[in-house]
PDB file of N, CA, C and O in Angstrom:
ATOM      1  N   UNK A   1      95.828-182.631 -58.870  1.00  0.00           N
ATOM      2  CA  UNK A   1      96.506-182.979 -59.937  1.00  0.00           C
ATOM      3  C   UNK A   1      98.084-182.637 -59.619  1.00  0.00           C
ATOM      4  O   UNK A   1      98.466-181.568 -59.143  1.00  0.00           O
ATOM      5  N   UNK A   2      98.849-183.643 -59.937  1.00  0.00           N
ATOM      6  CA  UNK A   2     100.329-183.273 -59.755  1.00  0.00           C
ATOM      7  C   UNK A   2     101.116-183.308 -61.101  1.00  0.00           C
ATOM      8  O   UNK A   2     100.717-183.926 -62.088  1.00  0.00           O
ATOM      9  N   UNK A   3     102.209-182.625 -61.051  1.00  0.00           N
ATOM     10  CA  UNK A   3     103.025-182.391 -62.267  1.00  0.00           C
ATOM     11  C   UNK A   3     104.378-183.043 -62.015  1.00  0.00           C
ATOM     12  O   UNK A   3     105.031-182.653 -61.047  1.00  0.00           O
ATOM     13  N   UNK A   4     104.856-184.012 -62.812  1.00  0.00           N
ATOM     14  CA  UNK A   4     106.108-184.567 -62.653  1.00  0.00           C
ATOM     15  C   UNK A   4     107.176-183.927 -63.855  1.00  0.00           C
ATOM     16  O   UNK A   4     106.905-183.992 -65.054  1.00  0.00           O
ATOM     17  N   UNK A   5     108.256-183.387 -63.393  1.00  0.00           N
ATOM     18  CA  UNK A   5     109.137-182.949 -64.240  1.00  0.00           C
ATOM     19  C   UNK A   5     110.241-183.833 -64.790  1.00  0.00           C
ATOM     20  O   UNK A   5     110.852-184.558 -64.006  1.00  0.00           O
ATOM     21  N   UNK A   6     110.553-183.823 -66.138  1.00  0.00           N
ATOM     22  CA  UNK A   6     111.801-184.648 -66.490  1.00  0.00           C
ATOM     23  C   UNK A   6     113.017-183.977 -66.207  1.00  0.00           C
ATOM     24  O   UNK A   6     113.110-182.750 -66.154  1.00  0.00           O
ATOM     25  N   UNK A   7     114.021-184.831 -66.012  1.00  0.00           N
ATOM     26  CA  UNK A   7     115.294-184.305 -65.538  1.00  0.00           C
ATOM     27  C   UNK A   7     116.403-185.546 -65.936  1.00  0.00           C
ATOM     28  O   UNK A   7     116.028-186.703 -66.127  1.00  0.00           O
ATOM     29  N   UNK A   8     117.761-185.136 -66.024  1.00  0.00           N
ATOM     30  CA  UNK A   8     118.756-186.064 -66.160  1.00  0.00           C
ATOM     31  C   UNK A   8     119.520-186.255 -65.059  1.00  0.00           C
ATOM     32  O   UNK A   8     119.932-185.247 -64.487  1.00  0.00           O
ATOM     33  N   UNK A   9     119.856-187.536 -64.550  1.00  0.00           N
ATOM     34  CA  UNK A   9     120.569-187.903 -63.586  1.00  0.00           C
ATOM     35  C   UNK A   9     122.141-187.594 -63.914  1.00  0.00           C
ATOM     36  O   UNK A   9     122.697-188.107 -64.885  1.00  0.00           O
ATOM     37  N   UNK A  10     122.777-186.745 -63.049  1.00  0.00           N
ATOM     38  CA  UNK A  10     124.230-186.362 -63.366  1.00  0.00           C
ATOM     39  C   UNK A  10     124.997-187.110 -62.446  1.00  0.00           C
ATOM     40  O   UNK A  10     126.085-187.532 -62.837  1.00  0.00           O
ATOM     41  N   UNK A  11     124.590-187.372 -61.188  1.00  0.00           N
ATOM     42  CA  UNK A  11     125.456-188.191 -60.211  1.00  0.00           C
ATOM     43  C   UNK A  11     124.557-188.932 -59.310  1.00  0.00           C
ATOM     44  O   UNK A  11     123.401-188.559 -59.117  1.00  0.00           O
ATOM     45  N   UNK A  12     125.069-189.980 -58.754  1.00  0.00           N
ATOM     46  CA  UNK A  12     124.397-190.776 -57.831  1.00  0.00           C
ATOM     47  C   UNK A  12     125.069-190.904 -56.527  1.00  0.00           C
ATOM     48  O   UNK A  12     126.265-191.197 -56.561  1.00  0.00           O
ATOM     49  N   UNK A  13     124.496-190.732 -55.369  1.00  0.00           N
ATOM     50  CA  UNK A  13     125.049-190.870 -54.114  1.00  0.00           C
ATOM     51  C   UNK A  13     124.616-192.091 -53.501  1.00  0.00           C
ATOM     52  O   UNK A  13     123.404-192.286 -53.413  1.00  0.00           O
ATOM     53  N   UNK A  14     125.493-193.016 -53.028  1.00  0.00           N
ATOM     54  CA  UNK A  14     125.011-194.305 -52.501  1.00  0.00           C
ATOM     55  C   UNK A  14     125.687-194.505 -51.051  1.00  0.00           C
ATOM     56  O   UNK A  14     125.888-195.597 -50.519  1.00  0.00           O
ATOM     57  N   UNK A  15     125.995-193.249 -50.521  1.00  0.00           N
ATOM     58  CA  UNK A  15     126.780-193.315 -49.211  1.00  0.00           C
ATOM     59  C   UNK A  15     125.699-193.782 -47.968  1.00  0.00           C
ATOM     60  O   UNK A  15     126.099-194.269 -46.911  1.00  0.00           O
ATOM     61  N   UNK A  16     124.419-193.571 -48.253  1.00  0.00           N
ATOM     62  CA  UNK A  16     123.532-194.039 -47.315  1.00  0.00           C
ATOM     63  C   UNK A  16     122.821-195.243 -47.977  1.00  0.00           C
ATOM     64  O   UNK A  16     121.953-195.063 -48.831  1.00  0.00           O
ATOM     65  N   UNK A  17     123.207-196.478 -47.568  1.00  0.00           N
ATOM     66  CA  UNK A  17     122.688-197.660 -48.220  1.00  0.00           C
ATOM     67  C   UNK A  17     121.041-197.761 -48.254  1.00  0.00           C
ATOM     68  O   UNK A  17     120.427-198.413 -49.098  1.00  0.00           O
ATOM     69  N   UNK A  18     120.486-197.068 -47.281  1.00  0.00           N
ATOM     70  CA  UNK A  18     118.938-197.125 -47.158  1.00  0.00           C
ATOM     71  C   UNK A  18     118.229-195.969 -47.918  1.00  0.00           C
ATOM     72  O   UNK A  18     117.000-195.901 -47.914  1.00  0.00           O
ATOM     73  N   UNK A  19     118.993-195.071 -48.561  1.00  0.00           N
ATOM     74  CA  UNK A  19     118.362-194.150 -49.330  1.00  0.00           C
ATOM     75  C   UNK A  19     119.212-193.557 -50.447  1.00  0.00           C
ATOM     76  O   UNK A  19     119.978-192.608 -50.281  1.00  0.00           O
ATOM     77  N   UNK A  20     119.001-194.233 -51.670  1.00  0.00           N
ATOM     78  CA  UNK A  20     119.750-193.831 -52.786  1.00  0.00           C
ATOM     79  C   UNK A  20     119.292-192.446 -53.434  1.00  0.00           C
ATOM     80  O   UNK A  20     118.149-192.264 -53.852  1.00  0.00           O
ATOM     81  N   UNK A  21     120.329-191.467 -53.474  1.00  0.00           N
ATOM     82  CA  UNK A  21     119.910-190.098 -53.993  1.00  0.00           C
ATOM     83  C   UNK A  21     120.646-189.890 -55.236  1.00  0.00           C
ATOM     84  O   UNK A  21     121.664-190.532 -55.500  1.00  0.00           O
ATOM     85  N   UNK A  22     120.081-188.887 -56.104  1.00  0.00           N
ATOM     86  CA  UNK A  22     120.767-188.479 -57.220  1.00  0.00           C
ATOM     87  C   UNK A  22     120.758-186.942 -57.480  1.00  0.00           C
ATOM     88  O   UNK A  22     119.798-186.242 -57.158  1.00  0.00           O
ATOM     89  N   UNK A  23     121.822-186.479 -58.049  1.00  0.00           N
ATOM     90  CA  UNK A  23     121.727-185.003 -58.417  1.00  0.00           C
ATOM     91  C   UNK A  23     121.164-185.093 -59.744  1.00  0.00           C
ATOM     92  O   UNK A  23     121.687-185.848 -60.564  1.00  0.00           O
ATOM     93  N   UNK A  24     120.035-184.321 -60.072  1.00  0.00           N
ATOM     94  CA  UNK A  24     119.347-184.364 -61.319  1.00  0.00           C
ATOM     95  C   UNK A  24     119.264-183.042 -61.949  1.00  0.00           C
ATOM     96  O   UNK A  24     118.916-182.043 -61.321  1.00  0.00           O
ATOM     97  N   UNK A  25     119.595-183.036 -63.242  1.00  0.00           N
ATOM     98  CA  UNK A  25     119.561-181.663 -63.905  1.00  0.00           C
ATOM     99  C   UNK A  25     118.311-181.331 -64.580  1.00  0.00           C
ATOM    100  O   UNK A  25     117.963-182.029 -65.532  1.00  0.00           O
ATOM    101  N   UNK A  26     117.596-180.348 -64.199  1.00  0.00           N
ATOM    102  CA  UNK A  26     116.354-179.894 -64.824  1.00  0.00           C
ATOM    103  C   UNK A  26     116.635-178.628 -65.531  1.00  0.00           C
ATOM    104  O   UNK A  26     116.389-177.537 -65.016  1.00  0.00           O
ATOM    105  N   UNK A  27     117.126-178.758 -66.662  1.00  0.00           N
ATOM    106  CA  UNK A  27     117.320-177.430 -67.599  1.00  0.00           C
ATOM    107  C   UNK A  27     118.335-176.505 -66.913  1.00  0.00           C
ATOM    108  O   UNK A  27     118.221-175.282 -66.990  1.00  0.00           O
ATOM    109  N   UNK A  28     119.344-177.115 -66.229  1.00  0.00           N
ATOM    110  CA  UNK A  28     120.383-176.245 -65.679  1.00  0.00           C
ATOM    111  C   UNK A  28     120.264-176.092 -64.115  1.00  0.00           C
ATOM    112  O   UNK A  28     121.217-175.748 -63.415  1.00  0.00           O
ATOM    113  N   UNK A  29     119.060-176.368 -63.651  1.00  0.00           N
ATOM    114  CA  UNK A  29     118.888-176.282 -62.223  1.00  0.00           C
ATOM    115  C   UNK A  29     119.112-177.822 -61.639  1.00  0.00           C
ATOM    116  O   UNK A  29     118.461-178.773 -62.071  1.00  0.00           O
ATOM    117  N   UNK A  30     120.070-177.936 -60.651  1.00  0.00           N
ATOM    118  CA  UNK A  30     120.376-179.330 -60.181  1.00  0.00           C
ATOM    119  C   UNK A  30     119.632-179.354 -58.895  1.00  0.00           C
ATOM    120  O   UNK A  30     119.641-178.377 -58.146  1.00  0.00           O
ATOM    121  N   UNK A  31     118.967-180.486 -58.613  1.00  0.00           N
ATOM    122  CA  UNK A  31     118.225-180.820 -57.527  1.00  0.00           C
ATOM    123  C   UNK A  31     118.608-182.220 -57.003  1.00  0.00           C
ATOM    124  O   UNK A  31     118.930-183.122 -57.777  1.00  0.00           O
ATOM    125  N   UNK A  32     118.562-182.370 -55.677  1.00  0.00           N
ATOM    126  CA  UNK A  32     118.642-183.650 -55.090  1.00  0.00           C
ATOM    127  C   UNK A  32     117.354-184.416 -55.129  1.00  0.00           C
ATOM    128  O   UNK A  32     116.316-183.934 -54.675  1.00  0.00           O
ATOM    129  N   UNK A  33     117.419-185.656 -55.691  1.00  0.00           N
ATOM    130  CA  UNK A  33     116.203-186.396 -55.966  1.00  0.00           C
ATOM    131  C   UNK A  33     116.246-187.752 -55.424  1.00  0.00           C
ATOM    132  O   UNK A  33     117.246-188.414 -55.701  1.00  0.00           O
ATOM    133  N   UNK A  34     115.348-188.276 -54.707  1.00  0.00           N
ATOM    134  CA  UNK A  34     115.434-189.640 -54.198  1.00  0.00           C
ATOM    135  C   UNK A  34     115.124-190.684 -55.322  1.00  0.00           C
ATOM    136  O   UNK A  34     114.081-190.643 -55.976  1.00  0.00           O
ATOM    137  N   UNK A  35     116.074-191.595 -55.495  1.00  0.00           N
ATOM    138  CA  UNK A  35     115.826-192.644 -56.732  1.00  0.00           C
ATOM    139  C   UNK A  35     115.691-194.106 -56.005  1.00  0.00           C
ATOM    140  O   UNK A  35     115.731-195.135 -56.678  1.00  0.00           O
ATOM    141  N   UNK A  36     115.551-194.121 -54.777  1.00  0.00           N
ATOM    142  CA  UNK A  36     115.521-195.384 -53.970  1.00  0.00           C
ATOM    143  C   UNK A  36     114.856-196.339 -54.688  1.00  0.00           C
ATOM    144  O   UNK A  36     115.398-197.408 -54.970  1.00  0.00           O
ATOM    145  N   UNK A  37     113.467-196.004 -55.092  1.00  0.00           N
ATOM    146  CA  UNK A  37     112.495-196.985 -55.656  1.00  0.00           C
ATOM    147  C   UNK A  37     112.722-197.250 -57.234  1.00  0.00           C
ATOM    148  O   UNK A  37     111.916-197.931 -57.867  1.00  0.00           O
ATOM    149  N   UNK A  38     113.808-196.701 -57.806  1.00  0.00           N
ATOM    150  CA  UNK A  38     114.131-197.033 -59.157  1.00  0.00           C
ATOM    151  C   UNK A  38     115.470-197.510 -59.352  1.00  0.00           C
ATOM    152  O   UNK A  38     116.421-196.822 -59.722  1.00  0.00           O
ATOM    153  N   UNK A  39     115.481-198.901 -59.042  1.00  0.00           N
ATOM    154  CA  UNK A  39     116.924-199.558 -59.001  1.00  0.00           C
ATOM    155  C   UNK A  39     117.640-199.530 -60.533  1.00  0.00           C
ATOM    156  O   UNK A  39     118.844-199.709 -60.717  1.00  0.00           O
ATOM    157  N   UNK A  40     116.760-199.299 -61.469  1.00  0.00           N
ATOM    158  CA  UNK A  40     117.371-199.247 -62.835  1.00  0.00           C
ATOM    159  C   UNK A  40     117.879-197.885 -63.207  1.00  0.00           C
ATOM    160  O   UNK A  40     118.538-197.786 -64.242  1.00  0.00           O
ATOM    161  N   UNK A  41     117.652-196.870 -62.503  1.00  0.00           N
ATOM    162  CA  UNK A  41     118.063-195.525 -62.628  1.00  0.00           C
ATOM    163  C   UNK A  41     119.604-195.541 -62.613  1.00  0.00           C
ATOM    164  O   UNK A  41     120.204-196.230 -61.789  1.00  0.00           O
ATOM    165  N   UNK A  42     120.215-194.817 -63.480  1.00  0.00           N
ATOM    166  CA  UNK A  42     121.810-194.720 -63.514  1.00  0.00           C
ATOM    167  C   UNK A  42     122.131-193.328 -64.034  1.00  0.00           C
ATOM    168  O   UNK A  42     121.278-192.572 -64.499  1.00  0.00           O
ATOM    169  N   UNK A  43     123.386-193.054 -63.923  1.00  0.00           N
ATOM    170  CA  UNK A  43     123.879-191.770 -64.401  1.00  0.00           C
ATOM    171  C   UNK A  43     123.558-191.614 -65.910  1.00  0.00           C
ATOM    172  O   UNK A  43     123.926-192.486 -66.697  1.00  0.00           O
ATOM    173  N   UNK A  44     122.958-190.644 -66.278  1.00  0.00           N
ATOM    174  CA  UNK A  44     122.689-190.416 -67.685  1.00  0.00           C
ATOM    175  C   UNK A  44     121.119-190.766 -68.030  1.00  0.00           C
ATOM    176  O   UNK A  44     120.576-190.403 -69.074  1.00  0.00           O
ATOM    177  N   UNK A  45     120.519-191.472 -67.068  1.00  0.00           N
ATOM    178  CA  UNK A  45     118.984-191.841 -67.333  1.00  0.00           C
ATOM    179  C   UNK A  45     118.256-190.513 -67.110  1.00  0.00           C
ATOM    180  O   UNK A  45     118.670-189.591 -66.407  1.00  0.00           O
ATOM    181  N   UNK A  46     117.088-190.544 -67.821  1.00  0.00           N
ATOM    182  CA  UNK A  46     116.158-189.490 -67.583  1.00  0.00           C
ATOM    183  C   UNK A  46     115.106-189.918 -66.804  1.00  0.00           C
ATOM    184  O   UNK A  46     114.600-190.985 -67.150  1.00  0.00           O
ATOM    185  N   UNK A  47     114.585-189.282 -65.708  1.00  0.00           N
ATOM    186  CA  UNK A  47     113.572-189.539 -64.776  1.00  0.00           C
ATOM    187  C   UNK A  47     112.499-188.509 -64.864  1.00  0.00           C
ATOM    188  O   UNK A  47     112.675-187.376 -65.314  1.00  0.00           O
ATOM    189  N   UNK A  48     111.289-189.017 -64.367  1.00  0.00           N
ATOM    190  CA  UNK A  48     110.210-188.013 -63.920  1.00  0.00           C
ATOM    191  C   UNK A  48     110.344-187.875 -62.404  1.00  0.00           C
ATOM    192  O   UNK A  48     110.508-188.844 -61.663  1.00  0.00           O
ATOM    193  N   UNK A  49     110.264-186.608 -61.991  1.00  0.00           N
ATOM    194  CA  UNK A  49     110.333-186.394 -60.496  1.00  0.00           C
ATOM    195  C   UNK A  49     109.315-185.395 -60.117  1.00  0.00           C
ATOM    196  O   UNK A  49     108.969-184.438 -60.809  1.00  0.00           O
ATOM    197  N   UNK A  50     108.827-185.743 -58.840  1.00  0.00           N
ATOM    198  CA  UNK A  50     107.665-184.961 -58.239  1.00  0.00           C
ATOM    199  C   UNK A  50     108.034-184.833 -56.808  1.00  0.00           C
ATOM    200  O   UNK A  50     108.293-185.844 -56.155  1.00  0.00           O
ATOM    201  N   UNK A  51     108.070-183.722 -56.316  1.00  0.00           N
ATOM    202  CA  UNK A  51     108.349-183.400 -54.899  1.00  0.00           C
ATOM    203  C   UNK A  51     109.579-184.153 -54.385  1.00  0.00           C
ATOM    204  O   UNK A  51     109.555-184.787 -53.330  1.00  0.00           O
ATOM    205  N   UNK A  52     110.628-184.060 -55.155  1.00  0.00           N
ATOM    206  CA  UNK A  52     111.933-184.693 -54.579  1.00  0.00           C
ATOM    207  C   UNK A  52     111.894-186.130 -54.746  1.00  0.00           C
ATOM    208  O   UNK A  52     112.740-186.756 -54.108  1.00  0.00           O
ATOM    209  N   UNK A  53     111.128-186.753 -55.436  1.00  0.00           N
ATOM    210  CA  UNK A  53     111.129-188.264 -55.539  1.00  0.00           C
ATOM    211  C   UNK A  53     111.120-188.636 -57.026  1.00  0.00           C
ATOM    212  O   UNK A  53     110.385-187.985 -57.769  1.00  0.00           O
ATOM    213  N   UNK A  54     111.846-189.591 -57.509  1.00  0.00           N
ATOM    214  CA  UNK A  54     111.656-189.946 -58.851  1.00  0.00           C
ATOM    215  C   UNK A  54     110.603-190.957 -58.968  1.00  0.00           C
ATOM    216  O   UNK A  54     110.576-191.930 -58.214  1.00  0.00           O
ATOM    217  N   UNK A  55     109.722-190.757 -59.900  1.00  0.00           N
ATOM    218  CA  UNK A  55     108.557-191.626 -60.142  1.00  0.00           C
ATOM    219  C   UNK A  55     108.759-192.701 -61.168  1.00  0.00           C
ATOM    220  O   UNK A  55     108.172-193.777 -61.051  1.00  0.00           O
ATOM    221  N   UNK A  56     109.560-192.452 -62.161  1.00  0.00           N
ATOM    222  CA  UNK A  56     109.906-193.490 -63.158  1.00  0.00           C
ATOM    223  C   UNK A  56     111.049-193.072 -63.954  1.00  0.00           C
ATOM    224  O   UNK A  56     111.336-191.875 -63.982  1.00  0.00           O
ATOM    225  N   UNK A  57     111.733-193.925 -64.603  1.00  0.00           N
ATOM    226  CA  UNK A  57     112.699-193.856 -65.651  1.00  0.00           C
ATOM    227  C   UNK A  57     112.022-193.561 -67.055  1.00  0.00           C
ATOM    228  O   UNK A  57     111.130-194.327 -67.422  1.00  0.00           O
ATOM    229  N   UNK A  58     112.346-192.628 -67.763  1.00  0.00           N
ATOM    230  CA  UNK A  58     111.683-192.367 -69.076  1.00  0.00           C
ATOM    231  C   UNK A  58     112.727-192.360 -70.276  1.00  0.00           C
ATOM    232  O   UNK A  58     113.912-192.059 -70.139  1.00  0.00           O
ATOM    233  N   UNK A  59     112.164-192.709 -71.389  1.00  0.00           N
ATOM    234  CA  UNK A  59     112.941-192.728 -72.527  1.00  0.00           C
ATOM    235  C   UNK A  59     113.620-191.327 -72.853  1.00  0.00           C
ATOM    236  O   UNK A  59     112.920-190.322 -72.722  1.00  0.00           O
ATOM    237  N   UNK A  60     114.885-191.202 -73.253  1.00  0.00           N
ATOM    238  CA  UNK A  60     115.381-189.987 -73.549  1.00  0.00           C
ATOM    239  C   UNK A  60     114.757-189.185 -74.486  1.00  0.00           C
ATOM    240  O   UNK A  60     114.648-187.968 -74.334  1.00  0.00           O
ATOM    241  N   UNK A  61     114.263-189.900 -75.620  1.00  0.00           N
ATOM    242  CA  UNK A  61     113.567-189.047 -76.622  1.00  0.00           C
ATOM    243  C   UNK A  61     112.241-188.435 -76.085  1.00  0.00           C
ATOM    244  O   UNK A  61     111.930-187.292 -76.420  1.00  0.00           O
ATOM    245  N   UNK A  62     111.523-189.110 -75.332  1.00  0.00           N
ATOM    246  CA  UNK A  62     110.261-188.720 -74.741  1.00  0.00           C
ATOM    247  C   UNK A  62     110.687-187.587 -73.636  1.00  0.00           C
ATOM    248  O   UNK A  62     109.976-186.588 -73.533  1.00  0.00           O
ATOM    249  N   UNK A  63     111.690-187.721 -72.921  1.00  0.00           N
ATOM    250  CA  UNK A  63     111.997-186.646 -71.895  1.00  0.00           C
ATOM    251  C   UNK A  63     112.434-185.361 -72.648  1.00  0.00           C
ATOM    252  O   UNK A  63     112.043-184.271 -72.231  1.00  0.00           O
ATOM    253  N   UNK A  64     113.249-185.452 -73.766  1.00  0.00           N
ATOM    254  CA  UNK A  64     113.720-184.330 -74.412  1.00  0.00           C
ATOM    255  C   UNK A  64     112.466-183.507 -75.188  1.00  0.00           C
ATOM    256  O   UNK A  64     112.406-182.281 -75.283  1.00  0.00           O
ATOM    257  N   UNK A  65     111.587-184.362 -75.662  1.00  0.00           N
ATOM    258  CA  UNK A  65     110.287-183.752 -76.246  1.00  0.00           C
ATOM    259  C   UNK A  65     109.497-182.974 -75.166  1.00  0.00           C
ATOM    260  O   UNK A  65     108.997-181.874 -75.400  1.00  0.00           O
ATOM    261  N   UNK A  66     109.413-183.584 -74.007  1.00  0.00           N
ATOM    262  CA  UNK A  66     108.709-182.894 -72.957  1.00  0.00           C
ATOM    263  C   UNK A  66     109.284-181.627 -72.515  1.00  0.00           C
ATOM    264  O   UNK A  66     108.621-180.617 -72.277  1.00  0.00           O
ATOM    265  N   UNK A  67     110.765-181.748 -72.402  1.00  0.00           N
ATOM    266  CA  UNK A  67     111.376-180.572 -72.031  1.00  0.00           C
ATOM    267  C   UNK A  67     111.319-179.325 -73.132  1.00  0.00           C
ATOM    268  O   UNK A  67     111.337-178.139 -72.802  1.00  0.00           O
ATOM    269  N   UNK A  68     111.255-179.765 -74.370  1.00  0.00           N
ATOM    270  CA  UNK A  68     111.189-178.806 -75.404  1.00  0.00           C
ATOM    271  C   UNK A  68     109.793-178.199 -75.396  1.00  0.00           C
ATOM    272  O   UNK A  68     109.656-177.005 -75.666  1.00  0.00           O
ATOM    273  N   UNK A  69     108.798-178.938 -75.111  1.00  0.00           N
ATOM    274  CA  UNK A  69     107.419-178.398 -75.107  1.00  0.00           C
ATOM    275  C   UNK A  69     107.258-177.580 -73.769  1.00  0.00           C
ATOM    276  O   UNK A  69     106.422-176.677 -73.752  1.00  0.00           O
ATOM    277  N   UNK A  70     107.953-177.825 -72.736  1.00  0.00           N
ATOM    278  CA  UNK A  70     107.831-177.040 -71.519  1.00  0.00           C
ATOM    279  C   UNK A  70     108.437-175.658 -71.890  1.00  0.00           C
ATOM    280  O   UNK A  70     107.845-174.619 -71.598  1.00  0.00           O
ATOM    281  N   UNK A  71     109.586-175.666 -72.515  1.00  0.00           N
ATOM    282  CA  UNK A  71     110.304-174.525 -72.882  1.00  0.00           C
ATOM    283  C   UNK A  71     109.555-173.541 -73.900  1.00  0.00           C
ATOM    284  O   UNK A  71     109.640-172.315 -73.832  1.00  0.00           O
ATOM    285  N   UNK A  72     108.841-174.216 -74.816  1.00  0.00           N
ATOM    286  CA  UNK A  72     107.913-173.452 -75.684  1.00  0.00           C
ATOM    287  C   UNK A  72     106.772-172.789 -75.029  1.00  0.00           C
ATOM    288  O   UNK A  72     106.362-171.676 -75.359  1.00  0.00           O
ATOM    289  N   UNK A  73     106.232-173.577 -74.009  1.00  0.00           N
ATOM    290  CA  UNK A  73     105.135-172.898 -73.157  1.00  0.00           C
ATOM    291  C   UNK A  73     105.717-171.682 -72.426  1.00  0.00           C
ATOM    292  O   UNK A  73     105.119-170.606 -72.416  1.00  0.00           O
ATOM    293  N   UNK A  74     106.808-171.858 -71.859  1.00  0.00           N
ATOM    294  CA  UNK A  74     107.408-170.769 -71.230  1.00  0.00           C
ATOM    295  C   UNK A  74     107.795-169.629 -72.180  1.00  0.00           C
ATOM    296  O   UNK A  74     107.605-168.468 -71.817  1.00  0.00           O
ATOM    297  N   UNK A  75     108.225-169.851 -73.147  1.00  0.00           N
ATOM    298  CA  UNK A  75     108.467-168.803 -74.182  1.00  0.00           C
ATOM    299  C   UNK A  75     107.258-168.023 -74.510  1.00  0.00           C
ATOM    300  O   UNK A  75     107.333-166.795 -74.463  1.00  0.00           O
ATOM    301  N   UNK A  76     106.122-168.614 -74.847  1.00  0.00           N
ATOM    302  CA  UNK A  76     104.908-168.136 -75.168  1.00  0.00           C
ATOM    303  C   UNK A  76     104.350-167.328 -74.007  1.00  0.00           C
ATOM    304  O   UNK A  76     103.801-166.242 -74.188  1.00  0.00           O
ATOM    305  N   UNK A  77     104.500-167.867 -72.852  1.00  0.00           N
ATOM    306  CA  UNK A  77     104.075-167.052 -71.667  1.00  0.00           C
ATOM    307  C   UNK A  77     104.831-165.784 -71.455  1.00  0.00           C
ATOM    308  O   UNK A  77     104.238-164.790 -71.036  1.00  0.00           O
ATOM    309  N   UNK A  78     106.133-165.761 -71.724  1.00  0.00           N
ATOM    310  CA  UNK A  78     106.916-164.648 -71.682  1.00  0.00           C
ATOM    311  C   UNK A  78     106.672-163.634 -72.705  1.00  0.00           C
ATOM    312  O   UNK A  78     106.874-162.449 -72.437  1.00  0.00           O
ATOM    313  N   UNK A  79     106.226-164.026 -73.932  1.00  0.00           N
ATOM    314  CA  UNK A  79     105.823-163.193 -74.981  1.00  0.00           C
ATOM    315  C   UNK A  79     104.484-162.499 -74.665  1.00  0.00           C
ATOM    316  O   UNK A  79     104.279-161.330 -74.991  1.00  0.00           O
ATOM    317  N   UNK A  80     103.655-163.197 -74.070  1.00  0.00           N
ATOM    318  CA  UNK A  80     102.401-162.731 -73.661  1.00  0.00           C
ATOM    319  C   UNK A  80     102.504-161.581 -72.666  1.00  0.00           C
ATOM    320  O   UNK A  80     101.892-160.515 -72.717  1.00  0.00           O
ATOM    321  N   UNK A  81     103.415-161.998 -71.720  1.00  0.00           N
ATOM    322  CA  UNK A  81     103.773-160.939 -70.666  1.00  0.00           C
ATOM    323  C   UNK A  81     104.417-159.637 -71.362  1.00  0.00           C
ATOM    324  O   UNK A  81     104.062-158.518 -70.993  1.00  0.00           O
ATOM    325  N   UNK A  82     105.185-159.779 -72.176  1.00  0.00           N
ATOM    326  CA  UNK A  82     105.760-158.696 -72.804  1.00  0.00           C
ATOM    327  C   UNK A  82     104.700-157.828 -73.527  1.00  0.00           C
ATOM    328  O   UNK A  82     104.705-156.603 -73.400  1.00  0.00           O
ATOM    329  N   UNK A  83     103.763-158.503 -74.313  1.00  0.00           N
ATOM    330  CA  UNK A  83     102.766-157.799 -74.914  1.00  0.00           C
ATOM    331  C   UNK A  83     101.866-157.220 -73.982  1.00  0.00           C
ATOM    332  O   UNK A  83     101.414-156.111 -74.265  1.00  0.00           O
ATOM    333  N   UNK A  84     101.537-157.744 -72.967  1.00  0.00           N
ATOM    334  CA  UNK A  84     100.717-157.121 -71.969  1.00  0.00           C
ATOM    335  C   UNK A  84     101.396-155.921 -71.374  1.00  0.00           C
ATOM    336  O   UNK A  84     100.699-154.963 -71.039  1.00  0.00           O
ATOM    337  N   UNK A  85     102.656-155.894 -71.221  1.00  0.00           N
ATOM    338  CA  UNK A  85     103.360-154.682 -70.675  1.00  0.00           C
ATOM    339  C   UNK A  85     103.326-153.498 -71.525  1.00  0.00           C
ATOM    340  O   UNK A  85     103.331-152.352 -71.076  1.00  0.00           O
ATOM    341  N   UNK A  86     103.291-153.811 -72.807  1.00  0.00           N
ATOM    342  CA  UNK A  86     103.292-152.770 -73.889  1.00  0.00           C
ATOM    343  C   UNK A  86     101.893-152.076 -73.847  1.00  0.00           C
ATOM    344  O   UNK A  86     101.801-150.848 -73.856  1.00  0.00           O
ATOM    345  N   UNK A  87     100.817-152.896 -73.800  1.00  0.00           N
ATOM    346  CA  UNK A  87      99.511-152.348 -73.886  1.00  0.00           C
ATOM    347  C   UNK A  87      98.851-151.782 -72.584  1.00  0.00           C
ATOM    348  O   UNK A  87      97.836-151.087 -72.556  1.00  0.00           O
ATOM    349  N   UNK A  88      99.592-152.191 -71.512  1.00  0.00           N
ATOM    350  CA  UNK A  88      99.072-151.681 -70.252  1.00  0.00           C
ATOM    351  C   UNK A  88      99.265-150.196 -70.116  1.00  0.00           C
ATOM    352  O   UNK A  88      98.877-149.613 -69.103  1.00  0.00           O
TER     353      UNK A  88
END
């Protein structure tokens, strides 16, 4: 099973005509992601990325909902860890 993470394209590098790359913001963490196979991707687009490669352009509303859900899961896991520290 693989997991693709949603992120927002903040810049695009076209200096290498054979490999279009983008800086993508994943909740404050900026990563270089290959967008070569997504010609429709542009600055401001949300993409799903896995292992440094953009798999698809996604709707902003869907991407933001996924990001919100991922953050909620992280918050719940953090609370669980805090609870376990108290009872250990």
